[in-house]
C-alpha positions in Angstrom: 0.0 0.0 0.0 1.2 3.5 -0.8 -0.1 7.1 -1.0 -0.7 8.3 -4.5 -2.6 10.8 -6.6 -5.8 9.7 -8.3 -8.3 11.5 -10.5 -11.2 13.3 -8.7 -14.0 10.8 -8.3 -17.0 11.0 -10.6 -20.5 11.4 -9.1 -22.8 8.8 -10.9 -26.6 9.0 -10.7 -27.8 9.2 -7.1 -24.2 9.7 -5.9 -22.7 12.4 -3.8 -19.0 13.4 -3.6 -17.9 13.8 0.0 -14.8 15.6 1.2 -13.6 13.1 3.8 -12.8 14.5 7.2 -12.3 11.1 9.0 -12.4 7.5 7.8 -12.5 4.1 9.3 -11.4 0.7 7.9 -11.5 -3.0 8.6 -8.0 -4.6 8.7 -9.3 -7.8 7.0 -10.8 -5.9 4.0 -7.6 -6.4 2.0 -8.6 -10.0 1.7 -12.1 -9.2 0.4 -12.6 -9.9 -3.4 -14.6 -6.7 -3.7 -11.6 -4.7 -2.6 -9.9 -5.5 -5.9 -12.8 -6.0 -8.4 -16.0 -4.3 -9.4 -19.5 -5.9 -9.1 -18.9 -7.7 -12.4 -15.7 -9.3 -11.1 -13.4 -7.1 -13.3 -10.1 -5.8 -11.9 -10.3 -2.3 -10.6 -6.8 -1.7 -9.1 -5.4 0.5 -7.9 -8.0 0.4 -5.2 -8.7 2.8 -2.3 -9.6 0.9 0.9 -11.7 2.0 3.8 -15.5 2.0 3.9 -16.5 4.2 6.9 -16.5 7.9 6.5 -17.5 11.2 7.9 -17.3 14.4 6.0 -19.1 17.1 4.0 -21.0 16.8 0.7 -19.3 18.9 -2.0 -21.1 17.7 -5.2 -24.4 16.0 -6.1 -24.8 13.4 -8.9 -27.7 13.6 -11.3 -31.0 12.8 -9.6 -29.6 12.8 -6.1 -32.1 13.8 -3.4 -32.2 14.0 0.3 -28.8 15.6 0.8 -27.3 18.9 -0.1 -24.0 20.5 -0.9 -22.3 21.7 2.4 -24.1 19.1 4.5 -22.2 17.1 7.1 -22.8 13.3 6.6 -21.5 10.0 7.7 -22.0 6.4 6.6 -20.7 3.6 4.4 -19.1 3.5 1.0 -19.8 0.7 -1.4 -17.8 -2.5 -1.0 -16.9 -2.7 -4.7 -15.9 0.9 -5.3 -13.0 3.0 -4.1 -13.3 3.7 -0.4 -12.9 6.4 2.2 -9.1 6.6 2.8 -8.9 9.5 0.4 -9.6 13.2 0.3 -12.7 12.7 -1.7 -15.0 9.7 -2.3 -18.1 9.0 -4.4 -20.9 7.4 -2.3 -24.5 6.4 -3.0 -26.6 9.0 -1.1 -28.8 6.4 0.4 -25.8 5.0 2.3 -25.2 8.2 4.2 -27.0 9.9 7.1 -26.9 13.6 8.2 -24.3 14.2 10.9 -25.3 16.7 13.6 -23.0 19.7 14.1 -22.1 18.7 17.7 -20.8 15.2 16.8 -17.1 15.1 15.8 -16.1 13.5 12.5 -13.7 11.3 14.3 -16.4 9.8 16.5 -18.8 9.5 13.5 -16.3 7.6 11.4 -16.1 4.9 14.1 -19.8 4.3 14.1 -21.1 3.0 10.7 -19.8 -0.6 10.3 -19.5 -1.3 14.0 -22.8 0.3 15.0 -24.8 -1.2 12.2 -23.2 -4.6 12.6 -24.0 -4.6 16.4 -27.6 -3.5 15.8 -28.3 -5.9 13.0 -26.6 -8.8 14.8 -28.5 -8.2 18.0 -31.9 -7.2 16.9 -32.5 -7.9 13.1 -30.9 -11.4 13.1 -30.7 -12.2 16.8 -34.2 -11.0 17.8 -32.9 -9.9 21.2 -35.6 -8.8 23.6 -35.8 -7.5 27.2 -34.9 -10.0 29.8 -33.0 -12.4 27.5 -29.3 -13.2 28.0 -26.7 -12.5 25.3 -23.1 -13.6 25.1 -21.0 -11.1 23.1 -17.5 -12.1 22.0 -14.9 -9.5 21.5 -16.8 -7.2 23.8 -14.1 -4.5 24.0 -13.7 -4.3 20.2 -15.4 -2.0 17.7 -18.5 -4.1 17.2 -18.6 -5.8 20.6 -18.3 -2.6 22.6 -21.3 -1.0 20.9 -23.2 -4.3 21.1 -22.7 -4.4 24.9 -24.1 -0.9 25.2 -27.1 -1.5 22.9 -28.0 -4.8 24.6 -27.7 -3.3 28.0 -30.0 -0.4 27.0 -32.5 -2.9 25.6 -32.8 -4.6 29.0 -30.9 -7.8 28.3 -28.5 -9.6 30.6 -25.1 -9.1 28.9 -22.1 -11.4 29.2 -19.0 -10.1 27.5 -15.8 -12.0 26.6 -12.3 -10.8 25.8 -8.7 -10.7 27.0 -7.8 -10.2 30.6 -7.0 -6.5 30.2 -10.5 -5.9 28.7 -12.5 -6.7 31.8 -12.7 -3.2 33.3 -13.7 -1.7 29.9 -16.4 -4.3 29.2 -18.0 -4.0 32.6 -17.8 -0.3 32.4 -19.8 -0.4 29.2 -22.7 -2.1 30.9 -22.0 -5.8 30.8 -23.3 -7.8 33.8 -20.5 -10.4 33.6 -17.1 -10.8 32.0 -15.5 -14.0 30.7 -11.7 -14.0 30.3 -11.1 -16.2 27.2 -7.5 -16.7 28.4 -8.3 -18.1 31.8 -12.0 -18.8 32.2 -14.0 -21.8 30.9 -16.4 -20.6 28.2 -18.6 -23.6 28.9 -19.3 -22.4 32.5 -21.3 -19.5 31.1 -24.4 -21.7 30.8 -27.3 -21.4 28.4 -27.9 -18.1 26.6 -30.6 -16.8 24.3 -28.2 -15.3 21.8 -24.5 -15.5 21.0 -23.0 -12.6 19.0 -19.6 -13.7 17.6 -16.9 -11.7 15.8 -14.1 -14.2 16.3 -15.0 -17.4 14.5 -12.9 -20.6 14.6 -12.8 -22.6 17.8 -14.7 -20.0 19.9 -17.5 -20.0 17.4 -17.7 -23.8 17.4 -17.7 -24.0 21.2 -20.3 -21.3 21.5 -22.9 -23.4 19.6 -23.4 -25.6 22.7 -24.3 -22.6 24.8 -27.4 -21.6 22.8 -30.6 -22.7 24.5 -33.6 -24.2 22.7 -35.1 -21.5 20.5 -32.0 -19.4 20.7 -29.7 -18.0 18.1 -26.0 -17.9 17.2 -25.1 -14.9 15.0 -21.6 -14.5 13.6 -19.9 -12.1 11.2 -16.6 -14.1 11.2 -17.5 -17.1 9.0 -20.4 -19.4 8.1 -21.0 -21.6 11.2 -19.8 -25.2 10.8 -22.0 -26.5 13.6 -25.7 -25.7 14.1 -27.1 -25.2 17.6 -29.4 -28.0 18.8 -33.0 -26.7 18.5 -31.7 -23.3 17.6 -30.6 -21.1 14.7 -27.2 -20.1 13.3 -26.9 -16.9 11.2 -23.9 -15.6 9.3 -24.4 -12.1 7.8 -22.6 -9.2 6.2 -23.6 -5.7 7.4 -25.9 -3.7 5.2 -26.2 0.1 4.9 -29.2 1.6 6.7 -29.7 5.4 6.7 -32.5 5.3 9.2 -30.6 3.2 11.7 -27.5 5.3 11.3 -29.6 8.4 12.3 -30.9 6.5 15.3 -27.4 5.5 16.4 -26.0 9.0 16.1 -28.9 10.3 18.2 -27.8 7.8 20.9 -24.3 9.2 20.7 -25.6 12.8 21.1 -27.7 11.7 24.1 -24.7 10.0 25.8 -26.4 6.6 25.5 -23.8 5.2 23.1 -20.0 5.7 23.0 -17.8 4.4 20.2 -14.3 3.6 21.5 -11.8 5.5 19.4 -8.2 4.4 19.7 -5.4 5.7 17.5 -6.2 8.8 15.3 -3.7 9.0 12.5 -3.2 11.3 9.5 -3.9 10.0 6.0 -0.1 9.7 5.4 0.0 6.9 8.0 -2.9 4.9 6.6 -0.7 2.3 5.0 1.1 1.7 8.3 -2.3 1.5 10.1 -3.1 -1.7 8.1 0.1 -3.4 9.3 -0.6 -6.9 10.6 -0.1 -7.9 14.2 -0.7 -4.5 15.7 -3.3 -4.4 18.4 -4.6 -1.1 19.9 -7.6 -0.6 22.1 -10.5 1.0 20.3 -11.0 1.7 16.6 -8.2 3.3 14.6 -9.5 6.4 12.7 -7.7 8.1 9.8 -8.1 11.9 10.1 -8.1 13.3 6.5 -9.2 16.9 6.9 -9.9 19.3 9.8 -13.3 21.0 10.3 
């Protein structure tokens, strides 16, 4: 990966061009086929990674409605198009939501993928309701930390898992119990109504036995190899949702939801931010432009 100059993006029908102020990324996205090809499977390199963004609309494509030039927005860029680690990006208007003036771009850029994944995993696919018990793996991570807060607010009993040094963070977010995957037995958790998994592998396999009859295992890591007995298993990829983004950012404004932002780096350090093996608490955000 390297920094380079590319042509200014073109606003297709129903697109907007956003001047990016802050951007987020998923480290594993370099392994996604859509990072390197378009929807028809044709090579589109050199590719711009990153799919979370917050910024200001500077241009409208033909037929675009609902947003205006000069408007602060945040949301998701398309998987199969150039992404957000750039000064400007073309995005379908329907994938963006208005950003209130009192929410910082850095915070907003940490919200789209993690917030929508947490919500869709808990409620759209997991059907979590008040009084149920949910086990959330990776509870101090980008998705997990927001899922803990959303599940707690919904009145669920929340069990979070993670590494030893995550316990204080997870309990502080509203979890009722913390399971240290380095020293505690996962099987001692008991039956739960919902497992939300972001890890996959052995942890995903072992979690299947914890799902009580009628319960659900939801994962974003990989298709489950084992089905819960008398329960459901769901693998999903997050989908854009303007209405839900607006709801999530309202929770941020009200102090009911707090994305955990870790490193904030300039665009010049974006290639290094993708370096494998680096672990930092919270979500790394690339700051592209100042307000």
